[in-house]
Structure formats: C-alpha cells, structure tokens
N, C-alpha and C positions, 0 to 999 in steps of 0.2 A: 504493500500500500504506500510505502514511503516513496518508491519510484514513481507511482502514479501521481502523488501530490506534487513531487518535484517537476514532473512533466507538465502538469497544469500550471504550476508556478512559472515555468519558462514561457509558456504560451501567453499567460495573462500579462507577464512583464513586458513582452514585446508589443502586445496590443496596447498596453498602457503607454509605451513610448510613442506609438503612433498617435494615440489620443492627445498626449501632451504636446507633440510636435504640431498638431493641428490647433491646439488651444493657444499656443504662442505664435501661431501663424508662420511657422517654418514650412509647413506643408499645407496646401489648400486643396480644394476640390479637384483641380486639374492634376495636381500631384497624385492624389488618391486614384484618379482614373488611370494615370500613367502607370503607377505601381500595379494596379489590378490588371491592366492590359498586358504589361510585361510578364507578370506571373502567369496569366492565363494562356497567352499566345506563345510564349517562349520558354520560360523557366519550368513551369509545371509539366509540359510535354517532355522536356529533357529529363526531369526527375522521374516521371513515370516510365519513360523508356529504360532508364538505368535500373530502376527498382524491378520492373517486370522482367527484364532480361535475366535477372538472377533468381526468379521465382520458381518454386517447385509447383508446377502446374497441377499435378495430380492432387496435391494437398490443398491448394488454394481454391480450386474451382469444382470440386466434387460436392461434398456436403455443404461447404461454405456458401456456394452459389445457390444451392437449393434452399437452404435456410434463409438466406437473404431475400430470395424471391417470396418465400412464405411470409416474412415480415412485411414486405411491401403489400402483399395481398391482404394481410390482416388489418392494415391501416387503410388501404385504398378501396377495397371492396365495400366496406360498410358505408363510406361516403358515397360511392357510386350508387348504391341502392337507395340510401336515404335521400340523396340529392335529387335523384330521378323520380322516386315514387312518393316521397313525402314533401320535399321542398319544391318539386316540379321545375327543376332547373333544366335548361337546354343541354344538349350533348356537349356543346362547347363549354358551358359553364361548369358542367360536371367534370370535364377533363381538367380544368384549372383547379377545382376543389379537390379532386383526387390527387393531383400533384402537390397541393398544399398539405395534404394528409400524409404523403408517402415519399416525396422526392427530397432527398437529403442534400445538405450542403457538403457534399463529399469532396469537392474540389478545393474550395477556399478554407474550410475548417477541418474537413476530413483528413487531408494529408498531414497537417501539423499534429492533429490529435493522434493519428495512427503512428506517426514518427516518434513523438515525444511522450505519449501516454502509453500506447500499446507496445512501443519499441520496434515496430515493423511497419514501414510505409505501405508495404504490399497488402496489409490487412484491409485496406480500403478498396482494393482492386475489384472484388466481386460487385460491390455496390456501384462503383463507377461504371463498370461495363454494363450492368443491368440498366442503369439510368440512361447512359449515353447511346447505347445500341438499341434498346427496346422502348423504354418509357418515353423519352423525349421525342423520338420520331413518331411514335404512335399518337402522342398528344398533339403534335404539330399537324399530323395528317387530319385529325378530327377538327382542329381549329381551322385548317385550310378549307376543309369541306364545308364547314359552317359559313365561311366567308365567301367562297366561290361557288358553292353548290355542287362541287364535284370532288372526288377523292383523287389525290395526286400520289400515285404509286412511286413515281420518280423522286418526289420530295422525300418520301418515307425511306427510300433506299439510299439517297445521296446525303441526307442530313448528317448521319453519324460520321460519314467520311470527310465532312467539312469541319468537324470539331477537332481542334488541336489536341485536346486531352484524349480523345478516342484514338487519334492517329498515333500519339506517343505510346499509349497503352498497347495498341495492336502491334506496332513495330517491336516493342519490347517482348511481347508474348511470342512473336514469330522468332525472335532471336533465342528465346528460352526453349521453344519447341524444337528448333533445329540444332540446339546446343552450339550456337555460334557466338563468337565474341567479336566486337568491333576492334579495328586496329587502334593502338594506343593514341595515335595522332588524332583520331576521331573521337574516341571514347573519353579522353581526359577533358577536352573542352565541353563536351556534353555534360559530364559530371559537375564541372565547375559552374556552368550556367544553371544547372538544376539546383545547385546549392542556394541560388537566390530565391527559389520558389517559396519556401516556407516563411522566411522573414519578410519577403515582399508582400505575401498575402496577409500576414498578421499586421504589418504596419498599415496596409491599406484598410484593413478592417477597423483598426483603431481610429484612423482618420474619419472613416465613415460613421462611426459611433458619435464622434464629436460634431460632425457637420451635417449628418443626415437628419431628415425630419422625423418627428415622433408620429406615431399613428393617430389618426383622427377618428371621427365618428362616421357612421354610415353603414356599418356592418352589423347584422343581427348577432347579438351576444351568444345566442344558442348555437348558431352555425360556427362562429369563431371558436367557441368552447369545444364543439364537436371535432373540428379539424385539429385543434391543439392537442386534445386528449388522444386522438388517433395517432398523431405524430410522435408524441413524447411517451405514450404508454403502450398503445396497441402494437405499434411497429417493433419496438425493442422486445416486448414480451413475446410476440409471435415468432421473431427470429430466434430468440433464446430457446423457446419450447421446441421449435423445429430442430434446432441444433442438438438439444438433449435427446430428442427422439432418434436422431441420426447417429448418436453415440460420439459426438465431437468432444474433444478434451476441454479442460477448463480454460486454457488460453484462447482457444477458438471461440468458445461460448462468450467470453468477455469481449473479444473483438466484434463478434456479431451484435451483441447487445449495445455496445458503445457506438458503433457505426450507425446502427438503426436509430439511436436516440439523437443523432445530429439534427440540428434545426432545419427547417424548410429552406431550400436553396434560394438565393436571390434571383437566380435565373427564372424562377416561377413568376416573380413579379414582373420581370422584363417581358416575358412571353405574354402574361396577362395584359400588360399595358399595350403591347404591340397589337394584340387582337381585340382590345377593349372588352374584355370579358373577366369579371370578378377581380379587377385590379385592386380594389380596396381590401377584399378578403385576402388576396395574396400578400399585399403590403403588411397588413396587420399580423398575419400569421407568421411571416418572416421575423418581424420584430419580437413578438411574444415568444415564439419557439426558440429564438436565439437567446433570450434571457432565461427561459425555462430549461433549456438543454443543459445549462451548467449544473444546477442541482440534480437534474435527472442523471447525468453522466457520473457525477460524484456518488450518487446513491447506488448506481449500478456497479461501479468499481468497488465500493465499500462492501457490497453484498457478494460479489463474484470473485474479487481478486484474492489470489492465494499467495 
C-alpha cells in the first residue's frame, strides 16, 4: 500500500505544479493545449509503442481483455436500457450517455496511474484498445447516422486508424507478436520522446483544473447521478467480479478495478459538443467523475492491494 500512496503522491504533485504554474500565469490556456496536443499526438504514441513492444500478449489480452469488456458492459448496458426505455433518449443521445457511463480517461490519466500506481504502463492496454478500436468508432458511427441519416461503414473502419494512440499501440503489439526489436538508433529517440508523455499530460491536467470552467446547471440530477454511479461503481465492480470468475491473480484484479474506476474521458465531451448531443451531461460527468475517481481508486487499492 505504501507504493500505491507514493505513486498517487507523485501524480498529485505534478498536477499541483501544473495548477500553480497556471495560477501564477507561467502557463495559460494555449500552453495547456500545446502540452495536451504534444502528449496526445507525439509522446503518448511513443510511450505506448515502447510499452506494448515488451508486453506479454498472452497474459495481457486473454482474461484481462474479457474482464475489461464485462466492466464496460456492466456500466454501459444499464444506461443504454434506461436511457432508451425510461428516459426516451434518441440513439445519438444514448450513445453519449453510454460513453459517459463507461468510457474511461485511459489516455490522459490512465497511463500515469498505470505507470506510477500499478507499476506497469501496459496495464492500461486492454482498456485503451477496447475504447479506441471498438467503443469510439461505434459511437461515432451512431452519431454520424443521426446527423446524416445514413451509416458510414468507412468512418467506422478508418477512425481507429487515424488515432495516434491506436497506431502506437498497434505498432507496439505487432513488434511484440513478431518478437522484433527496433534498431537502437530508432528505439532510443522513441523512448526519450515517450518519457515526456506522463509529465506532459499531468501538467496539462493541472492547468486545466485551474483554468477550466466549473459545471453549471441544466442536467437532470437523477441522470447525472445514474451515469456517475455506473462509472465509478458498476464498471470497476463488474471488471473485478469478471476477473475473479476468470481466476486472475491479485495484481491483475487490482489493475482491472483501478483502470475501470478512471473518470469519464474528456474526449466524450469533445464528441458530444461536436455533434451537439448531451454536451452538458458529458461536461458535468467528466468533472464529477474526475473528482470522485480519486477516493474511488484509493478505496479500491486499500481493499485489493496486497
């Protein structure tokens, strides 16, 4: 447990530095966007490529991937049913609400938490792959169909291949599957650039906490409570129970529960705003789950850490 606390302490300290730099106006909103873009487009793909290339594929993507998917279903399916049958939301609105309930901030917060709390950045790989290759393309296809009146199979296929995180992950997995290693002259710069990912993301997140707007009114409290509960309780519980049923070890169960308890990704708000569907719900869910995920993850690690 001491290592877990130290890991969280490291993350919180770097976020606090970003917050303070914004407070004294060393970094502004443009700097935050630059840090976020650099981390997303360049550093994180390099980090994922490096991490995935050394991953034990059989161990990482057998039971772990199945349990991760069960956690997503445990959180997403209830909202899908309630949103459609009880709240009478449209298919596009339900897709955003489902993402609010089950789409984790695996890129910005997942990588640092996996690296410094779980001790293995590869622990976030199953969640990243599931979201970037399956969940996001499916949601975008539904939203596209709502806007244009037709389903774009081309978009569903090409969307994952245009995401830098997906590309870095897939290239790393290909290297691991083929037991290949990159030449030193190529690998060393990639590792060096990848080292910027975690501090860059955390600094940008700290700046956003200082400069970002607080949530407002306009979202039904019952719906907001529903998606928050599904995200922070149902998803980690579902992933944990599935992992137990599959006979995964304690370390894998901790990784499953912690990654499932990550807050709703900011990408959900971006997508909701772009398509003008449930943007207030997405914004408030991101804010509340980001705050709520801290005690949730501490509670999970206290209960499960050995």
